[in-house]
ROKOLNU-920997 format. One record per residue: residue in one letter; x negated, y negated, z negated of N, C-alpha, C in turn; residue number from 1. Coordinates in steps of 0.001 Angstrom, whole numbers, plus 500000, padded with zeros to 6 digits. Layout:
A | X | Y | Z | X | Y | Z | X | Y | Z | NUM
...
This chain:
V | 792312 | 449934 | 854540 | 792103 | 451212 | 853948 | 790690 | 451678 | 853695 | 1
A | 789768 | 451358 | 854488 | 788647 | 451693 | 854148 | 788118 | 450808 | 852846 | 2
A | 788411 | 449751 | 852849 | 788083 | 449104 | 851606 | 788179 | 449617 | 850323 | 3
L | 789478 | 450244 | 850353 | 789735 | 451198 | 849287 | 789191 | 452324 | 848582 | 4
V | 788321 | 452856 | 849813 | 787627 | 454040 | 849448 | 786022 | 453846 | 849516 | 5
K | 785609 | 452476 | 849692 | 784108 | 452441 | 849942 | 783409 | 452651 | 848901 | 6
A | 783698 | 452731 | 847658 | 783127 | 453072 | 846371 | 783856 | 453526 | 845252 | 7
P | 783669 | 454423 | 844542 | 784404 | 454718 | 843582 | 784369 | 453758 | 842316 | 8
P | 785666 | 453478 | 841717 | 786082 | 452482 | 840746 | 785185 | 453043 | 839495 | 9
R | 785008 | 452100 | 838610 | 784391 | 452258 | 837235 | 785375 | 451955 | 836037 | 10
G | 785481 | 452733 | 835028 | 786460 | 452727 | 834010 | 787752 | 453143 | 834352 | 11
A | 788424 | 453725 | 833136 | 789517 | 454400 | 833242 | 790743 | 453644 | 833829 | 12
E | 791023 | 452441 | 833407 | 792069 | 451744 | 834104 | 791976 | 451418 | 835629 | 13
A | 790744 | 451010 | 835930 | 790370 | 450901 | 837362 | 790489 | 452103 | 838091 | 14
Q | 790113 | 453465 | 837444 | 790474 | 454725 | 838046 | 791849 | 454866 | 838404 | 15
L | 792617 | 454588 | 837317 | 794046 | 455126 | 837529 | 794490 | 454196 | 838573 | 16
E | 794318 | 452795 | 838598 | 795017 | 451858 | 839598 | 794337 | 452316 | 840981 | 17
A | 793042 | 452732 | 841266 | 792676 | 453353 | 842347 | 793429 | 454674 | 842746 | 18
G | 793747 | 455650 | 841633 | 794352 | 456803 | 841889 | 795552 | 456408 | 842548 | 19
K | 796439 | 455592 | 841782 | 797816 | 454917 | 842170 | 797842 | 454468 | 843845 | 20
R | 796877 | 453687 | 844272 | 796744 | 453296 | 845542 | 796312 | 454567 | 846560 | 21
Y | 795574 | 455332 | 846232 | 795343 | 456613 | 847154 | 796380 | 457541 | 847044 | 22
Y | 797245 | 457606 | 846125 | 798568 | 458213 | 846006 | 799368 | 457801 | 846721 | 23
E | 799709 | 456420 | 846886 | 800751 | 455731 | 847545 | 800373 | 455977 | 848930 | 24
L | 799064 | 455899 | 849351 | 798854 | 456158 | 850929 | 798962 | 457373 | 851280 | 25
Q | 798695 | 458622 | 850562 | 799215 | 459785 | 850945 | 800613 | 460182 | 850885 | 26
R | 801297 | 459568 | 850078 | 802918 | 459775 | 850028 | 803396 | 459045 | 851223 | 27
A | 802816 | 457926 | 851846 | 803290 | 457111 | 852879 | 802768 | 457805 | 854176 | 28
G | 802031 | 458801 | 854072 | 801490 | 459533 | 855206 | 800492 | 458983 | 855955 | 29
T | 799805 | 457956 | 855275 | 798614 | 457255 | 855847 | 797397 | 458117 | 856089 | 30
L | 796777 | 458222 | 857258 | 795608 | 458931 | 857448 | 794373 | 458137 | 856780 | 31
V | 793836 | 458547 | 855849 | 792744 | 457966 | 855130 | 791341 | 458393 | 855555 | 32
Q | 790675 | 457629 | 856157 | 789216 | 458195 | 856586 | 788242 | 457636 | 855658 | 33
Y | 787236 | 458507 | 855036 | 786228 | 458202 | 853917 | 785099 | 459088 | 854074 | 34
P | 783992 | 458392 | 853891 | 782895 | 459144 | 854167 | 782713 | 460369 | 853153 | 35
D | 782005 | 461468 | 853543 | 781865 | 462611 | 852935 | 781489 | 462572 | 851500 | 36
T | 780774 | 461499 | 851106 | 780430 | 461267 | 849671 | 781696 | 460733 | 848798 | 37
L | 782598 | 460537 | 849409 | 783687 | 459968 | 848774 | 784825 | 460891 | 848694 | 38
V | 784757 | 461959 | 849160 | 785878 | 463218 | 849314 | 786037 | 463213 | 847705 | 39
F | 785075 | 463848 | 846830 | 785640 | 464122 | 845348 | 786390 | 462803 | 844676 | 40
P | 785607 | 461604 | 844608 | 786405 | 460670 | 843969 | 787797 | 460274 | 844602 | 41
F | 788037 | 460310 | 845877 | 789204 | 460005 | 846226 | 790372 | 460772 | 846050 | 42
W | 790146 | 462220 | 846208 | 791125 | 463336 | 845853 | 791284 | 463374 | 844496 | 43
S | 790024 | 463599 | 843617 | 790470 | 463705 | 842072 | 791210 | 462321 | 841634 | 44
L | 790852 | 461233 | 842064 | 791761 | 460227 | 841558 | 793123 | 460201 | 842010 | 45
T | 793233 | 460515 | 843131 | 794684 | 460680 | 843853 | 795309 | 461799 | 842860 | 46
C | 794603 | 462947 | 842436 | 795391 | 463932 | 841653 | 795506 | 463364 | 840184 | 47
V | 794784 | 462755 | 839700 | 794819 | 462007 | 838398 | 796322 | 461210 | 838356 | 48
Y | 796364 | 460613 | 839407 | 797757 | 459776 | 839432 | 798836 | 460605 | 839542 | 49
A | 798812 | 461690 | 840466 | 799887 | 462502 | 840956 | 800304 | 463292 | 839542 | 50
E | 799355 | 463611 | 838835 | 799641 | 464216 | 837583 | 800687 | 463287 | 836521 | 51
T | 800423 | 461918 | 836518 | 801168 | 461067 | 835772 | 802326 | 461066 | 836462 | 52
Q | 802615 | 461328 | 837691 | 803896 | 461254 | 838349 | 804682 | 462750 | 838362 | 53
R | 804113 | 463856 | 837890 | 804542 | 464998 | 837917 | 804677 | 465635 | 839210 | 54
D | 803907 | 465101 | 840168 | 803978 | 465586 | 841497 | 802981 | 466559 | 842070 | 55
A | 803552 | 467943 | 841859 | 802819 | 469007 | 842028 | 802440 | 469183 | 843601 | 56
E | 803068 | 468565 | 844626 | 802871 | 468741 | 846051 | 801709 | 467889 | 846398 | 57
T | 801547 | 466691 | 845909 | 800384 | 465953 | 846081 | 799140 | 466434 | 845421 | 58
Y | 799447 | 466769 | 844277 | 798196 | 467324 | 843486 | 797737 | 468668 | 844086 | 59
D | 798578 | 469393 | 844560 | 798166 | 470785 | 845183 | 797400 | 470395 | 846592 | 60
R | 797895 | 469434 | 847275 | 797065 | 468876 | 848396 | 795617 | 468251 | 848108 | 61
G | 795717 | 467708 | 847133 | 794297 | 467027 | 846722 | 793520 | 468314 | 846115 | 62
F | 794034 | 469068 | 845272 | 793190 | 470266 | 844670 | 792644 | 471150 | 845800 | 63
S | 793560 | 471393 | 846859 | 793254 | 472303 | 847947 | 791958 | 471921 | 848750 | 64
V | 791964 | 470576 | 849034 | 790880 | 469970 | 849834 | 789591 | 469975 | 848780 | 65
L | 789588 | 469635 | 847522 | 788462 | 469718 | 846732 | 787768 | 471318 | 846515 | 66
K | 788800 | 472109 | 846368 | 788436 | 473558 | 846134 | 787920 | 474175 | 847505 | 67
A | 788356 | 473742 | 848656 | 787860 | 474268 | 849783 | 786462 | 473547 | 849954 | 68
K | 786251 | 472281 | 849559 | 784902 | 471658 | 849942 | 783908 | 471983 | 848815 | 69
F | 784321 | 472103 | 847604 | 783445 | 472465 | 846508 | 783512 | 473642 | 845664 | 70
G | 784365 | 474451 | 846270 | 784741 | 475663 | 845376 | 783421 | 476603 | 845131 | 71
D | 782476 | 476699 | 845989 | 781395 | 477424 | 845940 | 780192 | 476694 | 845088 | 72
N | 780396 | 475441 | 844734 | 779399 | 474828 | 843970 | 779611 | 474789 | 842659 | 73
A | 778533 | 475294 | 841893 | 778755 | 475666 | 840453 | 778981 | 474281 | 839790 | 74
A | 778343 | 473222 | 840156 | 778593 | 471939 | 839645 | 780074 | 471452 | 839226 | 75
Y | 780768 | 472012 | 840232 | 782293 | 471303 | 840037 | 783044 | 472587 | 839677 | 76
K | 782659 | 473780 | 839165 | 783387 | 475003 | 838730 | 784437 | 474548 | 837564 | 77
A | 783786 | 473816 | 836444 | 784677 | 473346 | 835480 | 785697 | 472479 | 835688 | 78
R | 785519 | 471483 | 836585 | 786573 | 470600 | 836785 | 787424 | 471224 | 837856 | 79
L | 787132 | 472184 | 838769 | 788252 | 472771 | 839459 | 789023 | 473778 | 838669 | 80
A | 788343 | 474408 | 837698 | 789210 | 475383 | 836877 | 790369 | 474481 | 835936 | 81
Y | 789679 | 473285 | 835530 | 790692 | 472435 | 834763 | 792051 | 472080 | 835708 | 82
M | 791516 | 471650 | 836932 | 792505 | 471285 | 838109 | 793514 | 472194 | 838356 | 83
A | 792978 | 473461 | 838384 | 793852 | 474514 | 838698 | 794730 | 474939 | 837567 | 84
K | 794455 | 474887 | 836355 | 795392 | 474968 | 835231 | 796439 | 473775 | 835134 | 85
T | 796134 | 472616 | 835582 | 796882 | 471292 | 835623 | 797918 | 471786 | 836738 | 86
L | 797496 | 472060 | 837906 | 798318 | 472378 | 838895 | 799286 | 473425 | 838562 | 87
E | 799090 | 474448 | 837919 | 799918 | 475457 | 837387 | 801084 | 474842 | 836392 | 88
K | 800492 | 474133 | 835569 | 801600 | 473389 | 834769 | 802575 | 472505 | 835358 | 89
L | 802026 | 471678 | 836410 | 803008 | 470810 | 837210 | 804092 | 471699 | 838074 | 90
K | 803533 | 472994 | 838394 | 804234 | 473656 | 839227 | 805374 | 474327 | 838368 | 91
S | 804955 | 474615 | 837133 | 806133 | 475151 | 836298 | 806928 | 474086 | 835506 | 92
G | 806737 | 472902 | 835736 | 807696 | 471919 | 835045 | 807254 | 471608 | 833732 | 93
K | 805974 | 471914 | 833086 | 805689 | 471796 | 831672 | 805130 | 470450 | 831790 | 94
């Protein structure tokens, strides 16, 4: 598991594939330990894949972690706002 999160993947296809693996770990209930520097890549990629699966529950879990950790950081404001809108769309079934 640690090898999956040791460094963020590069490129859209690799990121989607990583998001799928992270997503599957979350859905299986696997406790994933990662360094603080990888909280954002781990959860944002998990959310990207959760969105493709229309999985509001997993997306919400990831968004909540990111908002708690980065919500006060201006550098993440736009990304978190986008994620909040996406979460609302997923919850509404759109």
